Every structure is written in C-alpha cells, then in structure tokens.
C-alpha positions as CSV (number, residue, x, y, z in Angstrom):
1,M,100.5,101.2,78.4
2,A,100.1,98.3,75.9
3,D,97.8,99.2,73.0
4,V,94.6,97.7,73.3
5,P,92.8,96.5,70.1
6,V,89.2,97.6,69.2
7,N,86.4,94.8,70.7
8,A,89.3,94.0,72.9
9,P,87.6,92.3,76.3
10,E,87.6,94.0,79.0
11,H,91.1,92.8,81.2
12,C,92.8,93.1,77.6
13,P,96.8,92.5,78.3
14,G,97.3,94.6,75.5
15,T,99.2,93.5,72.0
16,T,102.4,94.6,73.5
17,S,102.2,92.5,76.3
18,E,104.1,89.2,76.5
19,Q,100.7,87.8,77.2
20,A,99.1,88.9,74.2
21,G,96.6,86.2,73.0
22,K,97.4,83.8,75.7
23,S,95.9,85.0,79.0
24,A,92.7,83.9,80.2
25,S,91.1,87.2,79.5
26,C,91.7,86.5,75.5
27,Q,89.4,83.8,75.1
28,G,86.9,84.5,72.9
29,C,88.5,87.8,71.3
30,P,88.5,88.3,67.9
31,N,91.9,89.3,67.7
32,Q,93.0,86.9,70.1
33,K,95.1,84.5,67.1
34,L,96.2,87.7,65.8
35,C,97.9,88.9,69.2
36,A,99.0,85.6,69.8
37,S,101.0,85.4,66.5
38,G,103.0,88.1,67.7
39,A,102.2,90.2,64.3
40,T,100.5,93.2,66.2
41,K,103.4,93.7,68.9
42,A,104.7,96.8,67.1
43,P,107.4,99.2,69.3
44,D,105.8,101.4,71.5
45,P,106.9,104.7,70.5
46,A,106.8,105.9,74.0
47,I,110.1,103.5,74.4
48,A,111.9,106.0,71.7
49,E,110.5,109.2,73.6
50,I,111.7,107.9,77.0
51,G,115.1,107.6,75.3
52,Q,115.5,111.1,74.2
53,K,113.8,112.2,77.5
54,L,116.2,110.9,79.5
55,S,119.4,111.4,77.7
56,T,120.2,114.1,80.0
57,V,119.9,111.7,82.9
58,K,124.1,110.2,83.5
59,H,123.1,107.2,85.9
60,K,119.9,105.3,86.0
61,I,119.7,102.9,89.3
62,L,116.5,100.4,89.9
63,V,116.1,99.3,93.7
64,L,114.5,95.7,93.5
65,S,113.5,93.4,95.9
66,G,111.0,90.0,95.5
67,K,109.7,90.2,98.9
68,G,107.9,93.1,100.5
69,G,108.9,94.5,104.1
70,V,112.5,94.4,103.5
71,G,113.4,98.0,103.3
72,K,113.6,98.5,99.5
73,S,111.7,102.2,99.9
74,T,114.3,102.9,103.0
75,F,117.3,102.0,100.9
76,S,116.0,103.9,98.4
77,A,115.2,107.4,99.8
78,H,118.5,107.2,101.8
79,L,120.4,106.0,98.6
80,A,119.0,109.3,96.9
81,H,119.9,111.6,100.2
82,A,123.4,109.9,100.3
83,L,124.1,110.9,96.4
84,A,123.1,114.2,97.0
85,S,124.8,114.9,99.8
86,D,127.5,115.8,96.7
87,S,126.1,119.5,96.2
88,S,127.7,119.0,93.1
89,K,125.5,116.3,92.4
90,E,121.5,116.5,90.7
91,V,119.8,113.2,91.9
92,A,116.1,112.6,91.5
93,L,114.2,110.0,93.2
94,L,111.0,108.1,91.2
95,D,108.7,105.9,93.1
96,V,106.7,103.3,91.2
97,D,105.5,101.7,93.7
98,I,101.4,102.7,92.4
99,C,99.3,100.5,95.1
100,G,101.9,101.1,97.6
101,P,103.4,104.8,97.6
102,S,105.5,105.2,100.9
103,I,108.0,107.7,98.9
104,P,106.4,110.9,100.3
105,R,105.8,109.7,103.5
106,I,109.8,109.1,104.2
107,M,111.2,112.1,102.0
108,G,108.7,114.3,104.3
109,L,106.6,115.2,101.3
110,E,103.1,113.7,102.4
111,G,100.5,116.3,101.5
112,E,101.9,117.8,98.5
113,Q,100.2,118.0,95.6
114,V,102.0,117.9,92.4
115,S,101.0,116.8,88.4
116,S,104.2,116.4,86.4
117,R,106.8,118.8,88.0
118,L,109.1,117.4,90.2
119,Y,109.3,118.1,94.0
120,Y,112.1,119.4,95.6
121,V,113.5,118.7,98.9
122,E,116.7,119.8,98.5
123,D,118.2,121.9,96.2
124,N,119.6,119.3,94.4
125,L,117.3,116.4,95.3
126,A,113.9,115.9,93.6
127,V,111.4,113.5,93.8
128,M,108.2,111.9,91.8
129,S,105.5,109.5,93.0
130,V,102.1,108.5,92.3
131,G,101.4,109.3,96.2
132,F,101.4,113.1,95.2
133,L,98.6,112.5,92.9
134,L,96.1,111.1,95.4
135,S,93.9,113.2,97.6
136,S,94.6,111.5,100.8
137,P,96.8,109.0,102.1
138,D,94.7,106.9,102.8
139,D,93.5,106.5,99.5
140,A,93.7,102.9,97.4
141,V,94.8,102.8,94.1
142,I,92.7,100.1,92.6
143,W,94.3,99.7,89.1
144,R,94.6,96.7,86.9
145,G,98.3,96.4,84.8
146,P,97.2,98.5,82.2
147,K,96.9,101.6,83.7
148,K,99.5,101.1,85.9
149,N,102.0,100.1,83.1
150,G,100.4,103.9,81.3
151,M,101.2,105.7,84.5
152,I,105.2,104.6,84.5
153,K,105.3,105.4,80.8
154,Q,103.7,109.2,81.8
155,F,106.3,109.4,84.9
156,L,109.1,108.5,82.4
157,R,108.1,110.2,79.1
158,D,106.0,113.3,80.4
159,V,108.3,114.5,83.6
160,D,110.4,117.3,83.1
161,W,113.6,115.1,84.5
162,G,116.2,118.1,83.2
163,E,119.9,116.9,83.6
164,L,120.7,114.7,86.1
165,D,123.5,112.7,87.6
166,Y,121.5,110.2,89.2
167,L,117.5,108.9,88.8
168,I,117.0,106.2,91.6
169,I,113.7,104.1,90.8
170,D,112.1,102.7,93.6
171,T,109.7,99.9,92.5
172,P,107.5,97.5,94.0
173,P,107.8,94.4,95.4
174,G,107.8,91.1,92.6
175,T,108.8,90.5,89.4
176,S,105.0,91.6,87.6
177,D,103.8,94.2,85.4
178,E,105.6,97.3,86.8
179,H,109.4,96.1,86.2
180,L,108.2,94.7,82.7
181,S,107.2,98.1,81.8
182,V,110.2,99.8,83.7
183,V,112.7,97.7,81.9
184,Q,110.6,98.0,78.4
185,Y,110.5,101.8,78.9
186,L,114.1,102.2,79.5
187,S,115.2,99.7,76.9
188,S,116.5,102.5,74.5
189,T,118.9,104.2,77.0
190,H,121.4,103.3,79.0
191,V,120.8,101.6,83.0
192,D,123.4,101.0,85.2
193,G,121.4,98.3,86.7
194,A,119.5,97.2,89.8
195,V,120.5,97.1,93.5
196,I,118.7,94.2,94.7
197,I,117.4,94.6,98.8
198,T,116.8,91.4,101.1
199,T,117.3,90.8,104.8
200,P,119.2,87.9,106.1
201,Q,116.3,84.8,106.8
202,E,115.8,82.1,104.2
203,V,112.1,83.2,103.8
204,S,113.5,86.7,102.3
205,L,115.9,85.2,100.1
206,Q,113.8,82.5,98.2
207,D,112.0,85.8,96.6
208,V,115.2,87.9,96.2
209,R,116.8,84.9,93.7
210,K,113.4,84.9,91.7
211,E,114.2,88.9,91.4
212,I,117.6,87.9,90.3
213,R,116.2,85.5,87.9
214,F,114.1,88.0,86.5
215,C,117.1,90.6,86.0
216,Q,118.7,87.7,84.2
217,K,116.3,87.1,81.8
218,V,115.5,90.6,81.0
219,T,118.9,91.6,80.2
220,L,118.9,93.9,83.8
221,P,122.7,94.3,84.8
222,I,122.8,93.7,88.8
223,I,125.1,96.2,90.8
224,G,125.0,94.3,93.6
225,V,123.1,93.1,96.6
226,V,122.1,94.9,100.0
227,E,121.3,92.7,103.3
228,N,119.0,95.0,105.2
229,M,118.1,94.5,108.6
230,S,121.5,92.6,109.2
231,G,121.4,92.7,113.0
232,F,120.4,95.0,115.6
233,V,123.1,97.5,117.3
234,C,122.0,98.5,120.2
235,P,122.4,102.6,120.3
236,K,123.3,103.1,123.7
237,C,125.4,99.7,124.2
238,K,126.6,99.1,120.2
239,N,126.2,95.5,121.0
240,T,124.7,93.8,117.7
241,S,121.9,90.7,118.1
242,L,120.6,88.7,115.2
243,I,117.2,89.7,115.1
244,F,116.8,87.5,111.7
245,P,119.3,84.6,111.7
246,P,120.7,83.9,108.5
247,T,119.5,79.9,108.6
248,S,121.2,79.6,105.3
249,G,124.2,81.9,105.1
250,G,122.2,85.3,104.4
251,A,123.2,87.3,101.5
252,E,126.8,86.6,101.6
253,Q,126.5,83.2,100.9
254,M,123.8,83.7,98.2
255,C,126.0,85.9,96.7
256,T,129.1,83.6,97.0
257,D,127.0,81.1,95.3
258,L,125.3,83.3,92.3
259,N,128.6,84.9,91.9
260,L,127.1,88.8,92.6
261,P,128.6,91.3,94.7
262,L,127.0,92.3,98.1
263,L,127.7,95.8,98.3
264,G,127.0,96.2,102.2
265,K,125.0,94.9,105.2
266,V,122.9,97.8,107.0
267,P,122.1,97.0,110.6
268,L,118.4,97.4,111.9
269,D,118.6,100.7,114.1
270,P,114.9,101.6,115.4
271,R,116.0,105.3,114.4
272,I,115.6,104.5,111.1
273,A,112.1,103.7,111.5
274,R,111.5,106.8,113.3
275,S,113.5,109.4,111.0
276,C,111.2,107.4,108.3
277,D,108.2,108.5,110.0
278,E,109.2,111.7,110.3
279,G,110.3,112.6,106.9
280,K,113.9,113.0,107.6
281,S,116.9,111.6,106.6
282,F,118.6,109.3,108.8
283,L,121.9,110.2,107.1
284,N,121.8,113.7,108.1
285,E,120.3,113.1,111.7
286,I,122.4,110.5,112.7
287,P,125.7,110.6,110.6
288,D,127.7,108.6,112.7
289,S,125.8,105.7,113.5
290,P,126.9,102.2,111.8
291,A,123.8,102.0,109.3
292,A,124.8,105.3,107.8
293,E,128.5,104.4,107.5
294,V,127.2,101.5,105.6
295,Y,125.6,103.3,103.5
296,Q,128.2,105.7,102.7
297,R,130.6,103.0,101.8
298,I,127.8,101.5,99.6
299,V,127.9,105.1,97.7
300,Q,131.8,105.6,97.6
301,S,132.3,102.0,96.2
302,K,129.8,101.8,93.3
303,C,128.1,104.7,92.8
C-alpha cells in the first residue's frame, strides 16, 4: 500500500502513487508540492520482501482482460487445473479480484474461511482469495485504492507460498490500482508475463487493446491472447455456431495486427458454466470436449 503522509487528506493516493500530488484529493494538502516533486517516492520495502518470498516460485503468470465478463476467472481456474494435472508440478492460484472474487466458487471453496495459509483443493493445487476473508459470499468489499493495494501486498508478502512451479494470478478487469500494484510488487522478481483474455466481438477487443497497451507501458511481457467463447459447439450434434460474430476479425486479426501470439480459441460450452457453478473442474469432468482440448494445447505449447 502506498505510504500516506501525516496530515494527508482522507483520499490521499499515497506518496508512491503515480497520482501523488496530482489527484483532486491532493488539492489543499500541505504535502502536495513535495509529493508532486517526486522527492517522497522512496521504494516500498515490501517490493524486496516479496521478491525474496517468491524466489521459490519458478513461473508467475498474470491473467488479464480489459473487459469484464469474458471468462477470465474461468480461464485462470482451468489453467491452474490443467497445470496441476501433472502431479509432479506444484501450482497455486491467487485471486486479486478484490471486489468480485469468484475463484472460491469456481474452485469449490465457497464458504471456506482461511487467513494467511493456502487452501488446497488437490494435493498439488492451492488457492488464495479475498473471498476467504468474507463472512458471506454476498458481502460487498467497499474499499478505496490504498486498502485494495494493501491487501494485494499482504497476499504476496505474507502468504507462505512455499516452493511452486506455477503461480497463476487472476486479476480484475481494467488497468487500474490492482494491476499497477501487482506489477509494482512483483518488480523485483521474474514474471513470465500475461495471458490476455478476450471474446470475439469488437466491443471486447477495444478494451483488450487498452490492456495490451497497459502491459507495454509497464514492460510486462505478453505470453499471448486467448479468445474465449469462440463459437458454440453443440454437445450433441457437435456443430459450431457463432454466438459473438467477430465483426473486425476477432482475436486472430488483432493478434496479427499487433504481432502477438494467439494461444487458442476456447469454444463456448454450457457445461463449463455448470462446472464452475458446481465448483468442479470442467477438464476433469469432460476431458474429451473441444474446449478441454484447447486448454490442453495452450498448456502444452506455452507452459
């Protein structure tokens, strides 16, 4: 969390924030000129601490999407399941979607209460989420930026991650506080990069391009793009229908234009939603489905 100076206004962005001394809440603050000058922006000691804590994690992968509702958390959960299908690998899934933590439900952990320890859904697959800290799944997390940033810091620094082959970090939509905090706190450790999730329609691709630009600005490598809900495969007749027509060429054209790898196109399958609601792994339940096959190809090619 950004350091807040003495006598700061209630909504102070903190001295280490890019908005220090510049935001509307800084007006009238006696520290405004000092913060805006950059003189107070000392490195957060937590960055080095997190680097040390995560030195035993071989691969760190962020899952991003500029748009909500594209299946990012679903992909994160199933990527973790797919990686953990190799019993020789240790995998953890961190949910930093502070205001909309859906990972506990998807992973079959809704209602569990944990603090700083990981919750294991399989012998080699662990999960951590702010959802574990809520008394009810219906509780709203009504936090401003500094408190959300502090929660992310606590997850990365205080949780005993142990020795991992993969740490998958599921992020909220957008390019705001949570994303900047994750990148900042991981800056002293190696991050493999980001997998960016989109759906085929242009309204989604517009926001995804912003996410790609975010990655470029903060020098976060992009592993590739996944097009989710890429057509509907009927479970009975196996015919494919386009539910979200790619009016501008979809993720494939976007990746060609931006010189990015397209990792795969995951078809829409109603059984995926059902397995998420039931807290089960779709890959284990229906391993021979077209969607499961795409997940496995993504893992085999890039992970």
